[in-house]
C-alpha positions as CSV (number, residue, x, y, z in Angstrom):
1,M,-56.5,-232.7,-170.8
2,A,-54.9,-230.2,-169.0
3,R,-58.3,-229.3,-168.1
4,S,-59.8,-232.6,-167.0
5,R,-57.2,-232.1,-164.3
6,K,-57.9,-229.0,-163.1
7,T,-62.2,-230.4,-163.1
8,R,-60.4,-233.5,-161.3
9,A,-58.5,-231.4,-158.8
10,K,-61.8,-229.6,-158.2
11,T,-64.1,-232.4,-157.8
12,Q,-61.3,-233.3,-155.3
13,T,-60.8,-230.3,-153.7
14,K,-65.0,-229.5,-152.4
15,T,-65.7,-229.5,-149.2
16,P,-68.6,-232.1,-148.3
17,P,-71.8,-231.5,-147.4
18,A,-71.9,-230.4,-142.9
19,V,-74.8,-233.1,-141.1
20,S,-77.3,-231.9,-139.2
21,P,-76.9,-232.8,-135.5
22,P,-79.7,-234.8,-135.0
23,P,-83.3,-232.2,-132.9
24,P,-82.7,-232.5,-129.2
25,E,-85.5,-235.2,-127.6
26,K,-88.6,-233.3,-127.0
27,P,-89.5,-232.7,-122.6
28,Q,-93.4,-234.5,-122.9
29,A,-91.5,-237.5,-122.3
30,A,-90.4,-236.6,-119.1
31,V,-93.5,-235.1,-118.2
32,A,-94.8,-238.4,-119.1
33,W,-92.9,-240.2,-116.3
34,I,-94.5,-238.0,-113.8
35,S,-97.4,-238.3,-114.8
36,V,-97.6,-242.5,-115.4
37,L,-96.8,-242.4,-111.1
38,S,-98.4,-244.2,-108.9
39,E,-100.5,-243.0,-105.6
40,D,-99.1,-244.6,-103.8
41,V,-95.4,-243.3,-105.2
42,L,-96.3,-239.9,-105.3
43,R,-97.6,-240.0,-101.4
44,D,-94.0,-241.7,-100.5
45,I,-92.3,-238.3,-101.9
46,L,-94.4,-235.7,-100.6
47,R,-94.1,-237.4,-97.2
48,R,-90.5,-236.1,-97.4
49,L,-90.8,-232.7,-98.0
50,S,-91.2,-229.9,-95.2
51,L,-94.5,-228.4,-94.7
52,A,-93.8,-225.7,-96.9
53,D,-92.9,-227.9,-99.8
54,L,-95.9,-229.8,-99.5
55,L,-98.1,-226.9,-99.3
56,R,-96.6,-225.7,-102.9
57,A,-97.1,-229.1,-104.3
58,A,-100.6,-229.8,-103.2
59,L,-100.5,-226.6,-105.6
60,A,-99.2,-228.2,-108.3
61,C,-102.6,-230.0,-110.1
62,H,-105.9,-231.5,-108.6
63,R,-104.4,-235.2,-108.8
64,W,-101.1,-233.7,-105.9
65,R,-103.8,-232.3,-104.3
66,R,-106.1,-234.6,-103.1
67,V,-102.5,-237.2,-102.8
68,A,-101.3,-234.1,-100.2
69,A,-104.3,-234.1,-98.4
70,G,-102.9,-237.5,-96.5
71,C,-99.8,-236.3,-96.8
72,L,-100.9,-233.7,-93.3
73,P,-99.5,-234.3,-90.4
74,R,-102.7,-234.8,-87.6
75,A,-101.5,-231.7,-85.2
76,A,-101.5,-227.8,-86.1
77,P,-97.9,-226.9,-86.8
78,L,-96.3,-224.1,-84.4
79,L,-95.7,-221.2,-86.2
80,G,-94.3,-218.9,-83.1
81,Y,-95.9,-217.1,-80.5
82,F,-97.1,-213.3,-80.0
83,F,-97.1,-211.4,-77.4
84,Q,-97.0,-207.8,-76.6
85,P,-93.6,-206.6,-74.6
86,V,-93.2,-204.3,-71.9
87,K,-90.0,-202.7,-70.5
88,T,-88.0,-204.7,-68.9
89,S,-89.2,-204.9,-64.6
90,L,-86.3,-204.1,-61.9
91,P,-85.0,-205.7,-59.4
92,A,-88.0,-207.1,-56.1
93,P,-89.3,-205.3,-53.8
94,I,-89.3,-202.1,-56.2
95,R,-92.8,-202.0,-58.5
96,E,-93.0,-199.7,-61.0
97,T,-96.2,-198.6,-62.1
98,K,-98.0,-199.3,-65.1
99,G,-95.7,-199.1,-68.5
100,A,-96.3,-198.0,-71.9
101,H,-98.4,-199.7,-73.9
102,Y,-96.4,-201.5,-76.9
103,D,-97.9,-203.3,-80.2
104,A,-98.0,-206.6,-80.3
105,V,-95.2,-208.8,-82.0
106,F,-95.3,-211.9,-83.5
107,A,-91.6,-214.1,-83.0
108,P,-91.4,-216.5,-85.3
109,L,-90.1,-220.5,-84.3
110,D,-87.5,-220.7,-87.0
111,A,-85.5,-219.3,-89.5
112,S,-88.2,-221.5,-91.7
113,S,-91.6,-220.1,-90.0
114,P,-93.3,-216.9,-91.4
115,R,-92.9,-213.5,-90.0
116,L,-96.7,-212.7,-89.0
117,S,-97.5,-209.5,-87.6
118,L,-100.3,-207.5,-87.1
119,D,-100.3,-204.5,-89.9
120,F,-102.5,-205.4,-91.7
121,A,-104.9,-203.9,-88.8
122,P,-104.0,-201.0,-88.3
123,D,-106.0,-200.2,-85.3
124,A,-104.6,-202.9,-83.3
125,S,-102.8,-200.8,-81.9
126,R,-105.3,-199.6,-79.7
127,Y,-105.8,-203.2,-78.9
128,E,-104.4,-205.1,-76.0
129,L,-103.9,-209.5,-77.0
130,L,-106.6,-211.5,-74.7
131,D,-106.8,-214.9,-76.7
132,C,-104.6,-217.4,-79.1
133,H,-106.9,-219.7,-80.6
134,Q,-107.0,-222.2,-83.7
135,G,-105.4,-219.7,-85.7
136,L,-107.1,-216.5,-84.4
137,L,-106.3,-213.8,-82.6
138,V,-108.3,-212.4,-79.9
139,L,-108.1,-208.0,-78.8
140,E,-110.0,-206.0,-76.3
141,P,-110.0,-202.1,-76.6
142,T,-107.1,-200.7,-74.1
143,A,-108.9,-197.6,-73.2
144,S,-110.2,-197.5,-69.9
145,V,-113.4,-198.3,-69.6
146,P,-116.6,-198.9,-66.7
147,K,-115.8,-202.4,-65.5
148,A,-119.4,-202.5,-65.6
149,V,-118.9,-202.4,-69.9
150,H,-118.4,-205.0,-72.8
151,R,-115.8,-204.5,-74.6
152,R,-115.8,-204.6,-78.5
153,L,-114.0,-207.6,-79.7
154,L,-111.2,-207.5,-82.7
155,V,-110.2,-211.3,-84.0
156,L,-107.3,-211.4,-86.0
157,D,-106.5,-214.1,-88.5
158,P,-102.7,-213.4,-89.2
159,A,-101.9,-215.9,-91.8
160,T,-104.8,-214.9,-94.4
161,H,-105.6,-211.2,-92.9
162,R,-108.9,-211.2,-92.5
163,R,-111.0,-209.2,-89.3
164,A,-114.0,-208.7,-87.4
165,L,-115.5,-206.5,-85.2
166,L,-117.6,-207.8,-82.8
167,P,-120.1,-205.0,-81.6
168,P,-121.1,-205.6,-77.1
169,P,-123.4,-207.7,-76.6
170,P,-126.7,-206.3,-76.1
171,R,-128.6,-205.1,-73.7
172,D,-131.7,-206.7,-74.5
173,T,-130.0,-210.3,-74.1
174,V,-130.3,-210.0,-70.3
175,P,-134.2,-210.0,-69.9
176,D,-133.2,-208.9,-66.6
177,D,-130.2,-206.5,-67.3
178,R,-131.5,-203.5,-65.4
179,R,-131.8,-205.8,-62.4
180,W,-127.8,-206.5,-62.9
181,R,-126.4,-203.7,-64.0
182,S,-125.2,-202.5,-61.5
183,S,-123.5,-204.8,-60.5
184,R,-122.3,-205.8,-63.3
185,Y,-118.1,-206.8,-63.2
186,Y,-116.3,-207.6,-67.0
187,I,-114.0,-210.2,-66.6
188,G,-112.7,-211.1,-70.1
189,S,-113.3,-212.9,-73.4
190,A,-112.3,-215.7,-75.4
191,L,-112.3,-217.4,-78.6
192,L,-114.5,-220.5,-78.1
193,S,-114.6,-222.4,-81.4
194,R,-113.7,-222.0,-85.1
195,A,-116.2,-223.6,-87.4
196,H,-113.8,-224.2,-90.8
197,P,-109.4,-222.6,-91.3
198,S,-110.8,-222.0,-94.9
199,K,-114.0,-219.1,-93.1
200,L,-114.2,-216.3,-90.7
201,C,-116.6,-218.5,-89.0
202,F,-116.8,-219.0,-85.2
203,E,-117.7,-218.6,-81.4
204,A,-116.0,-216.3,-79.1
205,V,-117.1,-215.5,-75.2
206,C,-117.4,-213.2,-73.1
207,F,-118.0,-213.4,-69.5
208,A,-119.0,-211.0,-65.8
209,I,-119.9,-211.7,-62.7
210,D,-123.8,-210.7,-62.1
211,G,-123.9,-210.5,-58.6
212,R,-121.6,-213.7,-57.6
213,H,-122.0,-215.1,-60.0
214,P,-120.9,-215.9,-63.3
215,R,-122.5,-215.4,-65.8
216,A,-122.1,-215.3,-70.4
217,W,-122.4,-214.0,-73.0
218,V,-122.0,-216.4,-76.5
219,A,-121.0,-214.3,-79.9
220,S,-121.3,-216.4,-83.3
221,F,-119.9,-214.9,-86.8
222,D,-120.2,-215.7,-89.9
223,N,-120.0,-214.5,-93.4
224,G,-120.0,-210.8,-91.6
225,Q,-123.2,-211.3,-89.3
226,C,-122.3,-211.3,-85.2
227,R,-125.0,-212.5,-83.5
228,W,-124.6,-212.4,-79.3
229,R,-126.7,-215.3,-77.2
230,S,-126.9,-214.9,-73.2
231,L,-126.8,-218.1,-70.8
232,P,-128.4,-217.9,-67.7
233,L,-126.7,-216.8,-64.5
234,A,-124.0,-219.6,-63.0
235,E,-125.6,-220.1,-59.4
236,Q,-124.6,-222.8,-58.5
237,V,-120.9,-221.1,-58.3
238,V,-121.0,-218.1,-55.8
239,V,-118.3,-215.7,-56.6
240,D,-116.9,-215.0,-52.4
241,F,-114.2,-212.0,-53.0
242,D,-113.2,-209.5,-55.2
243,P,-114.1,-210.3,-58.9
244,Y,-110.6,-207.7,-59.3
245,W,-109.2,-211.3,-59.0
246,F,-109.9,-212.6,-61.5
247,D,-107.3,-212.7,-64.7
248,S,-108.1,-211.2,-67.8
249,F,-107.2,-213.7,-70.4
250,C,-107.6,-217.6,-69.4
251,V,-105.8,-220.7,-70.1
252,H,-106.5,-223.6,-73.1
253,A,-106.9,-226.5,-72.0
254,A,-107.7,-230.1,-72.0
255,G,-111.0,-229.3,-73.3
256,K,-112.3,-226.5,-70.6
257,M,-111.1,-222.8,-70.0
258,Y,-109.8,-221.8,-67.2
259,W,-109.7,-218.3,-65.2
260,H,-106.9,-217.9,-62.5
261,I,-107.5,-215.6,-59.4
262,C,-104.7,-213.9,-58.0
263,N,-103.4,-216.1,-53.8
264,S,-106.4,-218.3,-55.1
265,D,-106.5,-222.0,-54.5
266,R,-109.1,-222.3,-56.7
267,V,-109.5,-221.7,-60.4
268,L,-112.7,-221.1,-62.4
269,A,-113.3,-223.4,-65.3
270,L,-116.4,-223.2,-68.0
271,D,-116.4,-226.0,-70.3
272,A,-116.2,-225.6,-74.1
273,A,-118.9,-227.9,-75.0
274,T,-121.4,-227.6,-71.8
275,L,-120.6,-223.8,-71.8
276,H,-121.4,-224.8,-68.1
277,F,-119.4,-222.9,-65.3
278,S,-117.4,-224.8,-61.5
279,Y,-114.1,-224.3,-59.5
280,L,-111.7,-226.1,-59.9
281,Q,-110.0,-227.0,-56.7
282,A,-105.8,-226.8,-56.6
283,P,-103.7,-228.8,-55.9
284,A,-103.6,-229.4,-52.1
285,G,-100.1,-230.0,-51.6
286,L,-99.0,-226.8,-53.1
287,P,-96.8,-224.6,-51.3
288,G,-96.7,-221.0,-49.6
289,I,-99.0,-219.0,-49.1
290,C,-99.4,-217.3,-52.6
291,C,-100.4,-220.4,-54.9
292,K,-97.8,-219.0,-57.6
293,Y,-99.2,-221.8,-59.6
294,R,-99.8,-222.3,-63.0
295,I,-103.1,-225.1,-65.6
296,G,-102.0,-226.0,-68.4
297,E,-101.5,-229.2,-70.3
298,T,-99.3,-232.6,-70.8
299,P,-98.4,-233.6,-73.8
300,D,-100.4,-236.1,-73.9
301,G,-103.3,-234.3,-73.6
302,R,-104.1,-234.5,-69.3
303,L,-104.1,-231.6,-67.3
304,C,-101.6,-230.3,-65.0
305,T,-100.5,-227.6,-62.4
306,V,-97.3,-226.8,-62.5
307,T,-95.3,-224.6,-59.8
308,V,-91.3,-223.1,-59.1
309,E,-91.8,-222.1,-55.7
310,D,-89.7,-222.9,-53.0
311,Q,-86.9,-223.2,-55.4
312,V,-88.7,-227.0,-56.5
313,M,-90.6,-227.4,-59.5
314,R,-93.5,-229.7,-59.1
315,L,-95.8,-230.2,-61.4
316,W,-99.1,-232.8,-60.4
317,V,-102.1,-234.4,-63.1
318,R,-105.3,-234.5,-63.6
319,G,-106.2,-238.5,-61.9
320,E,-108.2,-240.6,-59.7
321,I,-106.1,-243.2,-57.0
322,R,-105.0,-243.9,-53.8
323,S,-102.7,-240.9,-53.6
324,S,-103.8,-238.4,-55.2
325,Y,-104.4,-235.2,-53.5
326,D,-107.8,-233.8,-54.5
327,G,-107.8,-235.6,-57.3
328,W,-104.5,-234.5,-58.5
329,V,-101.5,-237.0,-58.5
330,L,-97.5,-235.2,-58.5
331,E,-96.3,-236.6,-61.1
332,R,-92.6,-235.0,-61.3
333,E,-90.6,-233.5,-58.7
334,M,-87.1,-231.6,-58.9
335,N,-85.0,-228.9,-57.4
336,L,-84.4,-225.5,-59.5
337,R,-81.4,-224.2,-56.4
338,K,-78.5,-225.4,-58.6
339,V,-80.4,-223.4,-62.2
340,Y,-81.2,-220.7,-60.7
341,D,-77.6,-220.4,-60.1
342,T,-76.4,-220.0,-63.2
343,V,-78.5,-217.1,-63.4
344,P,-76.3,-213.6,-63.2
345,S,-76.8,-211.6,-60.8
346,L,-79.3,-213.4,-59.2
347,P,-80.0,-213.4,-55.4
348,R,-78.8,-216.3,-53.6
349,D,-80.3,-215.4,-50.7
350,M,-83.8,-218.3,-50.8
351,R,-86.1,-215.3,-48.9
352,A,-85.1,-212.4,-52.0
353,R,-84.8,-215.8,-54.4
354,V,-89.1,-216.8,-54.1
355,A,-89.9,-213.1,-53.8
356,S,-87.9,-212.5,-57.4
357,I,-89.5,-216.0,-59.3
358,W,-92.5,-217.4,-60.1
359,V,-93.8,-219.9,-62.8
360,T,-95.4,-217.4,-65.9
361,D,-96.9,-220.4,-67.6
362,I,-97.2,-223.7,-69.3
363,D,-95.4,-223.4,-72.8
364,A,-99.0,-224.6,-75.1
365,G,-96.4,-224.5,-77.7
366,H,-94.2,-227.1,-76.1
367,K,-95.8,-228.6,-73.1
368,D,-93.1,-230.1,-71.7
369,R,-91.3,-226.5,-71.3
370,L,-92.1,-223.5,-68.8
371,F,-91.5,-219.9,-68.5
372,I,-90.6,-218.7,-65.4
373,Q,-90.7,-214.7,-64.7
374,M,-87.2,-214.3,-62.7
375,L,-88.5,-209.7,-61.7
376,G,-85.6,-207.8,-62.2
377,Y,-83.4,-210.7,-64.3
378,G,-85.6,-211.2,-67.6
379,R,-88.0,-213.5,-68.2
380,Y,-87.0,-217.4,-69.1
381,S,-88.5,-220.8,-69.9
382,F,-87.8,-223.8,-68.7
383,D,-87.4,-228.2,-70.4
384,L,-88.7,-230.3,-67.8
385,N,-87.1,-232.5,-70.2
386,T,-83.6,-231.1,-70.4
387,G,-83.5,-228.9,-66.5
388,K,-81.9,-226.3,-68.9
389,L,-83.0,-222.6,-67.9
390,E,-83.1,-220.4,-71.3
391,P,-82.7,-216.7,-71.5
392,L,-86.0,-215.3,-73.7
393,P,-84.8,-212.0,-75.7
394,T,-84.9,-209.1,-74.8
395,K,-84.6,-205.2,-76.9
396,N,-84.3,-201.4,-77.0
397,G,-85.3,-202.6,-73.2
398,K,-89.0,-204.1,-73.7
399,E,-88.8,-208.4,-72.6
400,Y,-91.4,-211.1,-73.5
401,G,-94.3,-209.8,-71.4
402,H,-96.9,-212.1,-70.4
403,P,-99.1,-214.2,-71.4
404,I,-97.4,-215.6,-73.8
405,F,-99.7,-217.0,-76.7
406,A,-97.8,-220.1,-79.1
407,Y,-99.7,-219.4,-82.9
408,F,-100.5,-222.7,-84.4
409,L,-101.6,-222.4,-88.2
410,A,-105.2,-223.1,-89.0
411,W,-106.0,-226.4,-89.2
412,P,-106.0,-228.5,-91.4
413,P,-105.1,-225.5,-94.0
414,A,-107.9,-224.0,-96.4
415,L,-107.3,-225.3,-100.0
416,L,-106.7,-228.8,-98.4
417,A,-109.7,-229.2,-96.1
418,A,-113.1,-230.6,-97.1
419,E,-115.9,-228.1,-97.2
420,Y,-118.5,-228.2,-95.0
């Protein structure tokens, strides 16, 4: 009896077996939900991403890459600006001799932009910037050589760290080269076109004055090979002044390339499609006698000219109407006197201001913005829409040099560009 009670008590106090939790759901179900998204839904999601995140998403798989290619913006994104710093200038009328050469640097557009540099090309420190176009930089040596001698060209892709060193054009590209060699005056070089963003395949152009006429040479670079060809002498264009007054760098605008001429009311144009030279007359209404103006492009792609002479901003666009000046139409005019009054220490005297202030370029990255040089007081950007004048930063006694090149990513990106 007692034994049966003990057995019953042990049976009643026995711990019941533990109940195991159900197994966790496998993650394959979540993956399945993503895979069943239609392309329209996936496209709507990808369009909400920033450009950097969109490019990362394109690397997920072939399907996402195909959909992401249709979500790209049409215009190439602006990443920032390349320029060569210069020593901070002194106020007019003090003129300094040419200072030390500083390596080209990159100023990113904002905090999300990549920090590009030319550190991948150590020899770039011996070169100076001449052009920036379609994701490529063109540089030429800083070493002094006779003006009759063509330069080597260093072409860099800062985004992919690819580079090419182009030799000067061979003399036999011009059949009667010996005839022109003694009178030749080399002006500058620029990028003409780029075939595909996934490859270092491009065309560059350099031009010189042979006798009294311009002549261009075109370099075609592909698969590591460079081939030069010369173009016929542009006999219809006469250079009746010292070629020294040409700018060595060009401005890309409205399908052409323009070289400014110091103290001249015309610019030399090269059509990028036909490779024909011609002069373009500046607006007849330009004030002053020094012709401080710049050629550029409006946000809607029209050719324009701008000046800030006499403390007034004037902008002409190319157009043929009854009130036009030689094909130019005055579209905007703005008095800048009160704007200039906000600059600390800037002289109040108008003559002193006219001697110290001029427009250096139309910003190719934001085409409704100007770069203005105030000698001895820094370089500024001026927004045509807001009327806001902002100083460009200086660092260690150095400021933005001229020109300031807007750097756009080669477009479309190589991983999303169709092969040709």
